[in-house]
N, CA, C and O atoms as a Tripos MOL2 file, in Angstrom:
@<TRIPOS>MOLECULE
protein
  208   207    52     0     0
PROTEIN
NO_CHARGES

@<TRIPOS>ATOM
      1 N          23.2880   -2.1150   -0.4700 N.3       1 UNK1
      2 CA         23.5680   -1.9700   -1.8820 C.3       1 UNK1
      3 C          22.3900   -2.4980   -2.6980 C.2       1 UNK1
      4 O          22.5620   -3.3370   -3.5810 O.2       1 UNK1
      5 N          21.2030   -2.0030   -2.3970 N.am      2 UNK2
      6 CA         20.0330   -2.4680   -3.0900 C.3       2 UNK2
      7 C          19.6390   -1.6310   -4.2920 C.2       2 UNK2
      8 O          18.8060   -2.0690   -5.0850 O.2       2 UNK2
      9 N          20.2030   -0.4450   -4.4570 N.am      3 UNK3
     10 CA         19.7730    0.4420   -5.5320 C.3       3 UNK3
     11 C          20.9930    1.0100   -6.2520 C.2       3 UNK3
     12 O          21.8040    1.7220   -5.6610 O.2       3 UNK3
     13 N          21.1060    0.6860   -7.5280 N.am      4 UNK4
     14 CA         22.2090    1.2240   -8.3180 C.3       4 UNK4
     15 C          22.0650    2.7380   -8.4830 C.2       4 UNK4
     16 O          23.0630    3.4570   -8.5240 O.2       4 UNK4
     17 N          20.8170    3.2240   -8.5780 N.am      5 UNK5
     18 CA         20.5910    4.6580   -8.7230 C.3       5 UNK5
     19 C          20.9020    5.3970   -7.4260 C.2       5 UNK5
     20 O          21.3720    6.5340   -7.4610 O.2       5 UNK5
     21 N          20.6450    4.7660   -6.2850 N.am      6 UNK6
     22 CA         21.0060    5.3710   -5.0030 C.3       6 UNK6
     23 C          22.5160    5.4840   -4.8450 C.2       6 UNK6
     24 O          23.0230    6.4910   -4.3490 O.2       6 UNK6
     25 N          23.2330    4.4420   -5.2700 N.am      7 UNK7
     26 CA         24.7000    4.4900   -5.2250 C.3       7 UNK7
     27 C          25.2460    5.5530   -6.1710 C.2       7 UNK7
     28 O          26.2040    6.2550   -5.8470 O.2       7 UNK7
     29 N          24.6280    5.6620   -7.3400 N.am      8 UNK8
     30 CA         25.0450    6.6820   -8.2990 C.3       8 UNK8
     31 C          24.8030    8.0840   -7.7540 C.2       8 UNK8
     32 O          25.6720    8.9510   -7.8450 O.2       8 UNK8
     33 N          23.6130    8.3040   -7.1830 N.am      9 UNK9
     34 CA         23.2870    9.6060   -6.6100 C.3       9 UNK9
     35 C          24.2110    9.9380   -5.4360 C.2       9 UNK9
     36 O          24.6680   11.0730   -5.3070 O.2       9 UNK9
     37 N          24.4820    8.9590   -4.5920 N.am     10 UNK10
     38 CA         25.3850    9.1690   -3.4620 C.3      10 UNK10
     39 C          26.7930    9.5270   -3.8980 C.2      10 UNK10
     40 O          27.4320   10.3980   -3.3070 O.2      10 UNK10
     41 N          27.2790    8.8480   -4.9400 N.am     11 UNK11
     42 CA         28.6290    9.1550   -5.4180 C.3      11 UNK11
     43 C          28.6990   10.5480   -6.0310 C.2      11 UNK11
     44 O          29.7110   11.2360   -5.9010 O.2      11 UNK11
     45 N          27.6210   10.9640   -6.7000 N.am     12 UNK12
     46 CA         27.6030   12.3100   -7.2700 C.3      12 UNK12
     47 C          27.5790   13.3720   -6.1740 C.2      12 UNK12
     48 O          28.2920   14.3710   -6.2640 O.2      12 UNK12
     49 N          26.7690   13.1640   -5.1490 N.am     13 UNK13
     50 CA         26.6890   14.1130   -4.0340 C.3      13 UNK13
     51 C          28.0360   14.1980   -3.3230 C.2      13 UNK13
     52 O          28.5000   15.2870   -2.9860 O.2      13 UNK13
     53 N          28.6570   13.0490   -3.0990 N.am     14 UNK14
     54 CA         29.9550   13.0270   -2.4250 C.3      14 UNK14
     55 C          31.0250   13.7180   -3.2680 C.2      14 UNK14
     56 O          31.8240   14.4900   -2.7370 O.2      14 UNK14
     57 N          31.0490   13.4540   -4.5540 N.am     15 UNK15
     58 CA         32.0330   14.0730   -5.4370 C.3      15 UNK15
     59 C          31.8750   15.5790   -5.5300 C.2      15 UNK15
     60 O          32.8620   16.3140   -5.5170 O.2      15 UNK15
     61 N          30.6400   16.0370   -5.6230 N.am     16 UNK16
     62 CA         30.3930   17.4750   -5.7080 C.3      16 UNK16
     63 C          30.7690   18.1640   -4.4100 C.2      16 UNK16
     64 O          31.3540   19.2470   -4.4290 O.2      16 UNK16
     65 N          30.4400   17.5440   -3.2780 N.am     17 UNK17
     66 CA         30.7930   18.1770   -2.0020 C.3      17 UNK17
     67 C          32.3090   18.2380   -1.8190 C.2      17 UNK17
     68 O          32.8260   19.2190   -1.2850 O.2      17 UNK17
     69 N          33.0190   17.2120   -2.2510 N.am     18 UNK18
     70 CA         34.4790   17.2470   -2.1460 C.3      18 UNK18
     71 C          35.0710   18.2820   -3.0990 C.2      18 UNK18
     72 O          36.0330   18.9630   -2.7450 O.2      18 UNK18
     73 N          34.5170   18.4080   -4.2910 N.am     19 UNK19
     74 CA         35.0170   19.4010   -5.2420 C.3      19 UNK19
     75 C          34.8170   20.8140   -4.7080 C.2      19 UNK19
     76 O          35.7000   21.6610   -4.8430 O.2      19 UNK19
     77 N          33.6600   21.0710   -4.1040 N.am     20 UNK20
     78 CA         33.4110   22.3840   -3.5160 C.3      20 UNK20
     79 C          34.3570   22.6280   -2.3480 C.2      20 UNK20
     80 O          34.8850   23.7300   -2.1970 O.2      20 UNK20
     81 N          34.5740   21.6140   -1.5250 N.am     21 UNK21
     82 CA         35.4930   21.7480   -0.3990 C.3      21 UNK21
     83 C          36.9190   22.0350   -0.8430 C.2      21 UNK21
     84 O          37.6000   22.8690   -0.2460 O.2      21 UNK21
     85 N          37.3780   21.3480   -1.8900 N.am     22 UNK22
     86 CA         38.7290   21.5940   -2.3960 C.3      22 UNK22
     87 C          38.8490   22.9690   -3.0320 C.2      22 UNK22
     88 O          39.9240   23.5680   -3.0300 O.2      22 UNK22
     89 N          37.7370   23.4710   -3.5790 N.am     23 UNK23
     90 CA         37.7580   24.8160   -4.1510 C.3      23 UNK23
     91 C          37.9480   25.8770   -3.0740 C.2      23 UNK23
     92 O          38.6560   26.8630   -3.2800 O.2      23 UNK23
     93 N          37.3080   25.6670   -1.9180 N.am     24 UNK24
     94 CA         37.4080   26.6320   -0.8260 C.3      24 UNK24
     95 C          38.7910   26.6060   -0.1970 C.2      24 UNK24
     96 O          39.4200   27.6470   -0.0090 O.2      24 UNK24
     97 N          39.2600   25.4000    0.1280 N.am     25 UNK25
     98 CA         40.5650   25.2340    0.7520 C.3      25 UNK25
     99 C          40.9860   23.7850    0.5220 C.2      25 UNK25
    100 O          40.1640   22.8840    0.6880 O.2      25 UNK25
    101 N          42.2330   23.5320    0.1480 N.am     26 UNK26
    102 CA         42.6380   22.1560   -0.1420 C.3      26 UNK26
    103 C          42.4360   21.1780    1.0290 C.2      26 UNK26
    104 O          42.2070   19.9910    0.7990 O.2      26 UNK26
    105 N          42.5140   21.6410    2.2330 N.am     27 UNK27
    106 CA         42.3330   20.7600    3.3790 C.3      27 UNK27
    107 C          40.8770   20.4560    3.6890 C.2      27 UNK27
    108 O          40.5840   19.5440    4.4620 O.2      27 UNK27
    109 N          39.9650   21.2100    3.0960 N.am     28 UNK28
    110 CA         38.5440   21.0410    3.4060 C.3      28 UNK28
    111 C          37.8430   20.0390    2.5060 C.2      28 UNK28
    112 O          36.6950   19.6800    2.7710 O.2      28 UNK28
    113 N          38.4920   19.5820    1.4600 N.am     29 UNK29
    114 CA         37.8570   18.6690    0.5220 C.3      29 UNK29
    115 C          37.4380   17.3650    1.1820 C.2      29 UNK29
    116 O          36.2910   16.9380    1.0460 O.2      29 UNK29
    117 N          38.3520   16.7370    1.8870 N.am     30 UNK30
    118 CA         38.0610   15.4750    2.5650 C.3      30 UNK30
    119 C          37.0640   15.7090    3.6960 C.2      30 UNK30
    120 O          36.1560   14.9050    3.9050 O.2      30 UNK30
    121 N          37.2340   16.8060    4.4200 N.am     31 UNK31
    122 CA         36.3110   17.1250    5.5110 C.3      31 UNK31
    123 C          34.8900   17.3180    4.9830 C.2      31 UNK31
    124 O          33.9380   16.8210    5.5850 O.2      31 UNK31
    125 N          34.7380   18.0220    3.8820 N.am     32 UNK32
    126 CA         33.4130   18.2490    3.3070 C.3      32 UNK32
    127 C          32.7690   16.9300    2.8990 C.2      32 UNK32
    128 O          31.5720   16.7350    3.1080 O.2      32 UNK32
    129 N          33.5440   16.0310    2.3240 N.am     33 UNK33
    130 CA         33.0170   14.7230    1.9500 C.3      33 UNK33
    131 C          32.5460   13.9260    3.1480 C.2      33 UNK33
    132 O          31.4800   13.3100    3.1070 O.2      33 UNK33
    133 N          33.3320   13.9330    4.2160 N.am     34 UNK34
    134 CA         32.9530   13.2080    5.4220 C.3      34 UNK34
    135 C          31.7160   13.8190    6.0760 C.2      34 UNK34
    136 O          30.8420   13.0930    6.5480 O.2      34 UNK34
    137 N          31.6400   15.1450    6.1060 N.am     35 UNK35
    138 CA         30.4880   15.7990    6.7180 C.3      35 UNK35
    139 C          29.1950   15.4980    5.9570 C.2      35 UNK35
    140 O          28.1590   15.2490    6.5730 O.2      35 UNK35
    141 N          29.2490   15.5190    4.6370 N.am     36 UNK36
    142 CA         28.0610   15.1950    3.8430 C.3      36 UNK36
    143 C          27.6750   13.7350    4.0540 C.2      36 UNK36
    144 O          26.4910   13.4200    4.1760 O.2      36 UNK36
    145 N          28.6550   12.8480    4.0980 N.am     37 UNK37
    146 CA         28.3950   11.4240    4.3360 C.3      37 UNK37
    147 C          27.6990   11.2200    5.6780 C.2      37 UNK37
    148 O          26.7120   10.4890    5.7620 O.2      37 UNK37
    149 N          28.2050   11.8560    6.7190 N.am     38 UNK38
    150 CA         27.5970   11.7230    8.0470 C.3      38 UNK38
    151 C          26.2180   12.3740    8.1030 C.2      38 UNK38
    152 O          25.3190   11.8530    8.7630 O.2      38 UNK38
    153 N          26.0420   13.4850    7.4320 N.am     39 UNK39
    154 CA         24.7410   14.1480    7.3930 C.3      39 UNK39
    155 C          23.6880   13.2780    6.7080 C.2      39 UNK39
    156 O          22.5540   13.1900    7.1790 O.2      39 UNK39
    157 N          24.0560   12.6440    5.6120 N.am     40 UNK40
    158 CA         23.1190   11.7590    4.9180 C.3      40 UNK40
    159 C          22.8020   10.5470    5.7790 C.2      40 UNK40
    160 O          21.6470   10.1270    5.8440 O.2      40 UNK40
    161 N          23.8000    9.9790    6.4390 N.am     41 UNK41
    162 CA         23.5460    8.8310    7.3160 C.3      41 UNK41
    163 C          22.6580    9.2010    8.4990 C.2      41 UNK41
    164 O          21.8420    8.3930    8.9420 O.2      41 UNK41
    165 N          22.8150   10.4120    9.0100 N.am     42 UNK42
    166 CA         22.0070   10.8440   10.1530 C.3      42 UNK42
    167 C          20.5650   11.1160    9.7540 C.2      42 UNK42
    168 O          19.6490   10.8610   10.5370 O.2      42 UNK42
    169 N          20.3510   11.6310    8.5420 N.am     43 UNK43
    170 CA         19.0000   11.9950    8.1430 C.3      43 UNK43
    171 C          18.2840   10.8790    7.3950 C.2      43 UNK43
    172 O          17.0660   10.7450    7.5120 O.2      43 UNK43
    173 N          19.0170   10.0760    6.6290 N.am     44 UNK44
    174 CA         18.4010    8.9970    5.8410 C.3      44 UNK44
    175 C          19.1930    7.7030    6.0080 C.2      44 UNK44
    176 O          19.9080    7.3060    5.0870 O.2      44 UNK44
    177 N          19.0880    7.0360    7.1540 N.am     45 UNK45
    178 CA         19.8610    5.8040    7.3690 C.3      45 UNK45
    179 C          19.4360    4.6480    6.4670 C.2      45 UNK45
    180 O          20.2000    3.7000    6.2890 O.2      45 UNK45
    181 N          18.2230    4.7070    5.8900 N.am     46 UNK46
    182 CA         17.7700    3.6520    4.9980 C.3      46 UNK46
    183 C          18.3260    3.8210    3.5830 C.2      46 UNK46
    184 O          18.2010    2.9160    2.7590 O.2      46 UNK46
    185 N          18.9310    4.9570    3.3010 N.am     47 UNK47
    186 CA         19.5190    5.2060    1.9900 C.3      47 UNK47
    187 C          18.8520    6.3840    1.2980 C.2      47 UNK47
    188 O          17.7880    6.8430    1.7160 O.2      47 UNK47
    189 N          19.4810    6.8660    0.2460 N.am     48 UNK48
    190 CA         18.9290    8.0100   -0.4750 C.3      48 UNK48
    191 C          17.6770    7.6340   -1.2420 C.2      48 UNK48
    192 O          16.6900    8.3700   -1.2280 O.2      48 UNK48
    193 N          17.7130    6.4970   -1.9080 N.am     49 UNK49
    194 CA         16.5540    6.0060   -2.6590 C.3      49 UNK49
    195 C          16.2150    4.6390   -2.0730 C.2      49 UNK49
    196 O          16.7770    3.6230   -2.4810 O.2      49 UNK49
    197 N          15.2970    4.6220   -1.1200 N.am     50 UNK50
    198 CA         14.9700    3.3620   -0.4540 C.3      50 UNK50
    199 C          13.7220    2.7360   -1.0470 C.2      50 UNK50
    200 O          12.8030    3.4220   -1.4960 O.2      50 UNK50
    201 N          13.7210    1.4120   -1.0330 N.am     51 UNK51
    202 CA         12.5440    0.6700   -1.4950 C.3      51 UNK51
    203 C          11.6950    0.3310   -0.2900 C.2      51 UNK51
    204 O          12.1890   -0.2640    0.6670 O.2      51 UNK51
    205 N          10.4300    0.6990   -0.3210 N.am     52 UNK52
    206 CA          9.5380    0.4070    0.7940 C.3      52 UNK52
    207 C           8.5940   -0.7130    0.4660 C.2      52 UNK52
    208 O           7.7690   -1.0900    1.2980 O.2      52 UNK52
@<TRIPOS>BOND
     1     1     2 1
     2     2     3 1
     3     3     4 2
     4     3     5 am
     5     5     6 1
     6     6     7 1
     7     7     8 2
     8     7     9 am
     9     9    10 1
    10    10    11 1
    11    11    12 2
    12    11    13 am
    13    13    14 1
    14    14    15 1
    15    15    16 2
    16    15    17 am
    17    17    18 1
    18    18    19 1
    19    19    20 2
    20    19    21 am
    21    21    22 1
    22    22    23 1
    23    23    24 2
    24    23    25 am
    25    25    26 1
    26    26    27 1
    27    27    28 2
    28    27    29 am
    29    29    30 1
    30    30    31 1
    31    31    32 2
    32    31    33 am
    33    33    34 1
    34    34    35 1
    35    35    36 2
    36    35    37 am
    37    37    38 1
    38    38    39 1
    39    39    40 2
    40    39    41 am
    41    41    42 1
    42    42    43 1
    43    43    44 2
    44    43    45 am
    45    45    46 1
    46    46    47 1
    47    47    48 2
    48    47    49 am
    49    49    50 1
    50    50    51 1
    51    51    52 2
    52    51    53 am
    53    53    54 1
    54    54    55 1
    55    55    56 2
    56    55    57 am
    57    57    58 1
    58    58    59 1
    59    59    60 2
    60    59    61 am
    61    61    62 1
    62    62    63 1
    63    63    64 2
    64    63    65 am
    65    65    66 1
    66    66    67 1
    67    67    68 2
    68    67    69 am
    69    69    70 1
    70    70    71 1
    71    71    72 2
    72    71    73 am
    73    73    74 1
    74    74    75 1
    75    75    76 2
    76    75    77 am
    77    77    78 1
    78    78    79 1
    79    79    80 2
    80    79    81 am
    81    81    82 1
    82    82    83 1
    83    83    84 2
    84    83    85 am
    85    85    86 1
    86    86    87 1
    87    87    88 2
    88    87    89 am
    89    89    90 1
    90    90    91 1
    91    91    92 2
    92    91    93 am
    93    93    94 1
    94    94    95 1
    95    95    96 2
    96    95    97 am
    97    97    98 1
    98    98    99 1
    99    99   100 2
   100    99   101 am
   101   101   102 1
   102   102   103 1
   103   103   104 2
   104   103   105 am
   105   105   106 1
   106   106   107 1
   107   107   108 2
   108   107   109 am
   109   109   110 1
   110   110   111 1
   111   111   112 2
   112   111   113 am
   113   113   114 1
   114   114   115 1
   115   115   116 2
   116   115   117 am
   117   117   118 1
   118   118   119 1
   119   119   120 2
   120   119   121 am
   121   121   122 1
   122   122   123 1
   123   123   124 2
   124   123   125 am
   125   125   126 1
   126   126   127 1
   127   127   128 2
   128   127   129 am
   129   129   130 1
   130   130   131 1
   131   131   132 2
   132   131   133 am
   133   133   134 1
   134   134   135 1
   135   135   136 2
   136   135   137 am
   137   137   138 1
   138   138   139 1
   139   139   140 2
   140   139   141 am
   141   141   142 1
   142   142   143 1
   143   143   144 2
   144   143   145 am
   145   145   146 1
   146   146   147 1
   147   147   148 2
   148   147   149 am
   149   149   150 1
   150   150   151 1
   151   151   152 2
   152   151   153 am
   153   153   154 1
   154   154   155 1
   155   155   156 2
   156   155   157 am
   157   157   158 1
   158   158   159 1
   159   159   160 2
   160   159   161 am
   161   161   162 1
   162   162   163 1
   163   163   164 2
   164   163   165 am
   165   165   166 1
   166   166   167 1
   167   167   168 2
   168   167   169 am
   169   169   170 1
   170   170   171 1
   171   171   172 2
   172   171   173 am
   173   173   174 1
   174   174   175 1
   175   175   176 2
   176   175   177 am
   177   177   178 1
   178   178   179 1
   179   179   180 2
   180   179   181 am
   181   181   182 1
   182   182   183 1
   183   183   184 2
   184   183   185 am
   185   185   186 1
   186   186   187 1
   187   187   188 2
   188   187   189 am
   189   189   190 1
   190   190   191 1
   191   191   192 2
   192   191   193 am
   193   193   194 1
   194   194   195 1
   195   195   196 2
   196   195   197 am
   197   197   198 1
   198   198   199 1
   199   199   200 2
   200   199   201 am
   201   201   202 1
   202   202   203 1
   203   203   204 2
   204   203   205 am
   205   205   206 1
   206   206   207 1
   207   207   208 2
@<TRIPOS>SUBSTRUCTURE
     1 UNK1         2 RESIDUE 1 A UNK
     2 UNK2         6 RESIDUE 1 A UNK
     3 UNK3        10 RESIDUE 1 A UNK
     4 UNK4        14 RESIDUE 1 A UNK
     5 UNK5        18 RESIDUE 1 A UNK
     6 UNK6        22 RESIDUE 1 A UNK
     7 UNK7        26 RESIDUE 1 A UNK
     8 UNK8        30 RESIDUE 1 A UNK
     9 UNK9        34 RESIDUE 1 A UNK
    10 UNK10       38 RESIDUE 1 A UNK
    11 UNK11       42 RESIDUE 1 A UNK
    12 UNK12       46 RESIDUE 1 A UNK
    13 UNK13       50 RESIDUE 1 A UNK
    14 UNK14       54 RESIDUE 1 A UNK
    15 UNK15       58 RESIDUE 1 A UNK
    16 UNK16       62 RESIDUE 1 A UNK
    17 UNK17       66 RESIDUE 1 A UNK
    18 UNK18       70 RESIDUE 1 A UNK
    19 UNK19       74 RESIDUE 1 A UNK
    20 UNK20       78 RESIDUE 1 A UNK
    21 UNK21       82 RESIDUE 1 A UNK
    22 UNK22       86 RESIDUE 1 A UNK
    23 UNK23       90 RESIDUE 1 A UNK
    24 UNK24       94 RESIDUE 1 A UNK
    25 UNK25       98 RESIDUE 1 A UNK
    26 UNK26      102 RESIDUE 1 A UNK
    27 UNK27      106 RESIDUE 1 A UNK
    28 UNK28      110 RESIDUE 1 A UNK
    29 UNK29      114 RESIDUE 1 A UNK
    30 UNK30      118 RESIDUE 1 A UNK
    31 UNK31      122 RESIDUE 1 A UNK
    32 UNK32      126 RESIDUE 1 A UNK
    33 UNK33      130 RESIDUE 1 A UNK
    34 UNK34      134 RESIDUE 1 A UNK
    35 UNK35      138 RESIDUE 1 A UNK
    36 UNK36      142 RESIDUE 1 A UNK
    37 UNK37      146 RESIDUE 1 A UNK
    38 UNK38      150 RESIDUE 1 A UNK
    39 UNK39      154 RESIDUE 1 A UNK
    40 UNK40      158 RESIDUE 1 A UNK
    41 UNK41      162 RESIDUE 1 A UNK
    42 UNK42      166 RESIDUE 1 A UNK
    43 UNK43      170 RESIDUE 1 A UNK
    44 UNK44      174 RESIDUE 1 A UNK
    45 UNK45      178 RESIDUE 1 A UNK
    46 UNK46      182 RESIDUE 1 A UNK
    47 UNK47      186 RESIDUE 1 A UNK
    48 UNK48      190 RESIDUE 1 A UNK
    49 UNK49      194 RESIDUE 1 A UNK
    50 UNK50      198 RESIDUE 1 A UNK
    51 UNK51      202 RESIDUE 1 A UNK
    52 UNK52      206 RESIDUE 1 A UNK
C-alpha cells in the first residue's frame, strides 16, 4: 500500500472489469474481477504504479 494512485487505478480496473462481466452474464461479474486481479498479480507483482 505504497501508492494511493496505484490503489485508485487498481480499484478502477477491478470495477470496470466487474461491470463488463455483469453486463455479459450476471454470474461472470465476480469471475471477471478475480481473473483481472490474478492477471495483474501475475504480470506486475510489484504493483501497477511501483516506486523504483
